[in-house]
N, C-alpha and C positions, 0 to 999 in steps of 0.2 A: 076491400075487397072483404065479401062474405064468404068466409073460406070453407063454411061448412056445406054452405047451398052449393059452392062449387065443386065440392069432394063428391055430393051426392048425385051431382051430375055427373062428373068424372067416373063415378063406379057403375051408373046405368051405362054409361057406353062402353065402359069396359067386359060388364058381363055380357052384353047384347056380342060384342066382338069376338070375344072368346068363343060363346057355344054358337056362332056363326064359322069360327074357323075350326073350332073341334068339327062339328057337322062336315064340314066342306073338306078336311083332309083325310076324316075317317070313313070316306066314301056314304053317308047319311045325304046326300043332296039338303035340297033346300034351304041354303045358307042366305040366300039372297043377295045383293050388292052392298059389297064394305063403302065402295063410294057414295052410295045413297044415306049410309049410316052415319058417315062422317057428316054429308051435308045434314041429316035430321038434328046434329051436335054441333052446327058450326059455330055457335056461339062459344063453346068450350075452349074454340082450336083460332081466334082469331088473333089478328097483330095487336089488339087491343087487350085481350084477356093475357096474353103472356107479358104484354109490358106492365100492364099491372100487378102480375103473380112477380114480376121480375123485380118491382120496386119495392113489393111489399117485402118480400125475402131480403133484400139488401138493404132494408132499415129494420126488420124485426129484431129485437135483443131476445126476446125468449128462447131459447135454445128449442124447445119441446114444437114449439110455435114454426120456429123457423126450418126446423127439421120437414114438417109436413109443406109449408110451402115451396120449398125446394123441388121437393119431391113431385108437386103439384105443377110447378112450373114445367119439370121435365117431360111431365105427362103432357102439357099444354103445348109445348116445343116438337114434340113427336109428334103429338096428333097435328099439328097444323102441316108439318112436313108430311106426313103421311095423307092427310085431306088433301095437299095438291099434286102427290104422286099418283091417287088411288088410280083413276082413269087409265095411266101408263102401264101401274104395276096389273092390274087387274088384265090388260091386254097382254103383258108379258109372260101373265101365267097362263092365258088361251094360249100363246104360242108355243108355250112350253109344253104345255098339255098335249099340243097337236104333234108335238116335234119327235123324230123315229128317224132311230140309228140303227138301219138292219131290222127293220120288224120290232124294236124295241122302244118303249117310251125314253125319251131321254135320262128319266130318273131311276131307271132300270139299269141302267148300263155300268154302273158300278158295280151291281151286284151280279150281272153276266160276268165282268170281268174277275171277281170273288171267284166264282165257280168256274171259271176256263183253265185249264192246265196247258193249252196251247199258246204260247208268250206270242208267236206270230197274229194270232186272232185275238190278242187281247190287245196287242200294238195296234190291229185294225180298224178294231172300236174305238178305241180310245183317239185316233185319226180322224175318224168320221164324226164323233163327239164332237170335236174341237172344229170342224168343218160346218157342222150345223150351228153350232154357239156361233160362230163367226158370221154366219150368213143370216142365221133366224132371229138371234136374240140380241145379238150385241148392238147395233143400232139403235134399239128400243132402249136398252139397258144404257146407253148411251146419253138417252134424254130424261128417263129419270135420275140419274148422275148431276146432269148438271139442272134438274128443279129444284135437288135438295140442295145444291150448292145455292143457287139464288133464294130458295125459301129460308136456308140460313142467315145471310146479309140482309135480306127483306126485314127479319128480327132485328135486327140491330149487332149481330156478330161479326167480324170481321171475317169469318169463314164457317165451314162447317167442322173441321177440327176444333177450332176453338170455343164452336156452340155445345159440344158433347163433351169438351175437358172440362168448362168451369161446370156443366151441370152434372158432369159426375165427380166433380171434386176430384180430380184424376190430374196428378202433376206429371207433365209430358216432358216439358224440359228440364236442364241444370243435370248436375252431374249424377243425381239422384232421383232422376225423373225416370220415367218409364221407357222411354225412348234408349236413354243410357243402359239400364237395366237389360232390356231386352240384347242389347248389341254387346253386351259385357256376358250374357248367358251363350251367345252365341260363340264369344272368343273363348269363353271358358271350356266348352264343349268340342270347340272344333277338331281340335290333335285326338280326340278320344273317338272320333264320330266313325273312323273305320273299325275300330275294335269293337267297338258295340255292335256295328250293324251289319258288317259284312257276314258274319258266318249265320246271322238269322236269313240272308237273301240268300244263301250259297244253299243252306237245308231245307228252306221252303222254295224254291225257285229252280234252285239249280243252276244260280246265275253268279258270275262274281259280280261285286258293287259297280265295276264300271261300266257294266250292261244293264242295269238298271234303268225301267223308264216309268213314267208317269201312270201309265196303264197297267201297271205291274202291282202298282201299291194297295189297291182294293184285295188283292188276292193275298199279298203278303200278311196284312193287317188282319184277313180273314183269318188264316191258318186253318186250312181246309182238312188237315189230317186229323184234327181235332173234333169235325164234325160227330163220330157215334160218340163222343161224351157230353153234345149239344144239343138235343134234338128238339126240332120247333114247338113238338106235343110238352115238351116238359119246362117249357118256359113259364108257363106262369107257377108251378112248382117251387121251379128253383128260384124264383123271387120271395113266392111265401116262406120257402125254407130260410135263406138267407138272412131275410126280413125276421122270422122266427129267431135265430139264435141272437139278436137283438133285445130279443122280447117283445118284438112287434107282431102282432096278428093281425094281418093284412084283411083277411075273413071276416074282421069284426069291424074294419072301420068304414062304416057305411059313407062315409064322406068323400071315400078316393076311389074310384070304379077304373076298374081295369078290363081294357078293352082289346082283345088281343085277336078275335076272330077275323079270319079269312074276309075280305069285303071288295066287289068289285069297283075301283077309284078310290081305293084307302091309300095313303101316301107311304110309301116304304119306309121314310125317315121316321121312328121313332120321336114323340113329342108328349111335351104334357099340357093342359089346356086347361088353367084356373079359371071355370066360369064364374063361381063364386068363392071366395077364400072368406072360412076355412071349408064349406059348408059343401061344396061339389067343386071335383077334383077329376079329371079325366087323365087316365095313364094310356097311352096309346102305342100299338106297336103291331107293326103286319108283318104277322113271323114266318121267318125262314129257317131259322135254326142257326148252329155258330156261334163259335165263343163269343164273336162279336155282337150278336144281337143280345145275347145275356149280358155285356158290358151296356149296352144302350139301352137296355130295359132298366139295368140299376141306374144308370146315369138318370132318366127321367123319372125313376121311384124316387131320386134323392130331391127333385124339384117336388114330385107332389106330397113328400113327406115334409116339407120344410112347409110348403103351403097349408097341409092339412092341419098343420100344429098351429097356425097363428092363432092369437087370442083375438075371438073374434068382437070384443069389446073395443079395439084399435081402430081408429080412422081408418078409413078405407086405402089412402093413398102409403099408409106406415104396413098394413098389412098386404098389400100388392105391389108396392113402385117400389120396393126398395131397392139398396144399391145392388145391380145385377150382379157381381161380381160375389156377394153373398150366397146367391141360391144356386151359382154356378159351383160355388166351391163346395158346396153341400151335394151335389149332382158328382161332381167328381169325386169326391171323395167315397160314394158310394160304390159309383162305377168302379175305382180301384180294388176294390174287392174284388174283383172277376180275376185281377190281375194278382193276387195274393198265392204262395203257393201252399199255403192249408186250406183253401179254400179250391186251389186247382187237385190237390190230391184226392180230396173226398170226392170229388168228378171222376177219378181213374186219371187224372193227366200226371204224368210223371214231371219231376224235378227238372228236367232239362228244358221245361217252359222260359224258364226265367231271362235265357238270352233273346225271346223273339219281346218278352214284355219288356225288357231297357231299350231294345234296336226300336220299337212301334212307340214307345212314350218319345226317346230321342227325337223321332222323325216329325211326330206330332209337336212337340214343343216346339223344333225351331224353326220348322212351319212356320207356326203362329208368331215366333220372333223375328221371324224374316218379314210377314204381313205386315206386321205394326211399321214396320219403317217404311214401309213403301205405303200403307194408306195414309200415312202422316201426312207424306208429299202429297198424295194424291188430292187431299181433303183441305190440307192448306192452301193451295194455291203457289205453291212452291214447283210443281210438276208443270210442264207442259202437255196437254193429252195427247199431241202427238210422238212424245215420246214414253207416257205412260205404260203400254203395253212391254216395251224394249225392258225399261228400269224393274216391272212386275215379274217377266222371266228371268233376268238375270239376278234380283234378289233370291227367289228361290231356288234355281238351279243352284246359287252359291251355297246355302245352305242345306239343300238336301242333295247335292251332287248328281242331282237328276236333269236332263235335258228338258225344263219345265216348259211347257207349252205358253204361247203369249195371248192365245184365244179368250182366255178366262181371266183376263186382266178386269174386267167387270162384272162378270157374274160370280166371282170369288169373292167380293166385298160385301161383308154384312152390314146394312144400316146402322147409324148410330155410334159409328166407331167400335162396334161390338169385341172387336180383335183386344181392345185394350182391357175391356172388363173379363176374357177366357185368362188373359195372361194374370191378370189379378189374381182372378178366382184358382189357379192352379198352385201360386204363391201360400194364398191362404190354405187351401185344400191341404198342401205338405205340410204346413204348420201345425194344423187340428190334426192330422193323423199322427203328426211325432207325440201331441198332447196325447191321444189316445195309447200309442203303443208303449208310452212312459207310465200310464195309469194302467191299463188293462192287459200289457205284454202286446206281444205279435199277431195271437189270435185274438183281438179285442173285438172283430166283428162277431165272435161267437159268445161275447159277453154281455148278458142281460142289462148290468150294472152300466156297461158303455152305452147301451140303450136307454138306459135312464141318462145318463148326460149328453146325450144326442139329443134328445127330445126337448131336454131342456135350453140346449144349444137355439134348435130350432125354432122354439118358441118365443125364447127372448131375443132373438137377431132381428126380429122384423123391425124396420126402421133404422138399422145400424148400418152403418159402413163397416169393408171391411176391415180395418184397422180395430175398430171397436169392437168386433168380432171377436178376436185375437185378443183382446185383454178381457171379453168376457171369461174363452178358455182358458184365460190361464198363460199362454204362451209367454206373454212378459216381453215387454221392452220393444214390441212391433211397431207402435204408432209415435215412437221416438226415431227409430232408426231408417223409419220408411221401407218402401218395399227394397227385397233384396231376394235378386234369383239366386244366391249363391248357394242355399238350400237345394233349389233345383239342379243346379248342374253337379252336386255333391254325388248323389245319386250315379252318375256315370262315372266316378272316378278320379283320377287326377288328370289334369289336361298336359 
């Protein structure tokens, strides 16, 4: 296996794909067909290419070379499944783009709910959203799921879950496995749920906790009362000032392009597009203003800074294809600055914001902990598809104390078992934040010395796994102890 040659081909594909993705979702047009792009690089994603990389990785004894091979194997398997589902994904995107909910694009419904003060209207939008998803998108989303599962088996893995657990190096089963840790987190925080969440629900929505619905969550998370403190016009300055506290001059970074301009067809969802790492990285947001926009921008800035700090001498797969939990952890770490009392006070927000910060965080973490159990069943073949929607709604309803809709059982599933990476990332981010607080104090994000430390982590972490990043950061003992969600649960008090 000529690893360098394969790596060069992989980089060419990834660059073209990321550029097309950026143009399409930034509303710039001219992205072309992703299906055609996969076809033009088909040799990278063939069954034979995956088999050769898998065999080479299994037999490699040199740690550095094996690290490269595992990253390329994950890329090849991802690409194989991506090529198989590209036409279906394109049609699904087309249907989603055409779908309307009371005149709104489907992706605009959550924003409308966040801005809607009338609870009955929020519920109406939610019901119509679910109807559109169930009738227009779910049938095709089911075909995508079936194609992914069949593709994983065709590559030689017993299931889709087994493929991504192996390629991600994720221990799913056993007493210290991720599934058990997620369930433990749910158990540890269950008794504190009402205490943590009910006050925020009442103060924001004027509702008792048992009246909360799925359609209310966007408004709860957005906190519209704080809008005057977080105008859309201040997003770029807010990001620049926050990074400046860490000694990072965003304006001097020629390799990071900040795209906040309003544009027809631009995605409402913030994203980072690493076109060429580290030379060309785009940070994109369709700015509407509000506390959640500032958090979303900081999250994507974490991704952008991590990519922009990569050592250009590293092979492509180590610069671009690291453990996804590592990049997500740095994104969560910067996003959480928007929850820090010191950062909020600097923007005129009072200290009473702590209640909603904890409520929002607990809801998010419990949602993903519950989703992991569901997705593992869905992707392992242990769950009959005829019962999947019921299991999905039951798990989410139980975790969030909200009557969760069945309609999104297919559309609320990220490819590649990414839910596992999010959970690992939150754990890693919590550990890294503890290191920064211990070294630089609670206002670590206002310390240029902390910025030096962060930039060192960003540069050195490419190609490392989450456990290795914690050792790099001096968190101590993490790799031997394994993942432990107790630190996440501790932030919500005793059960």
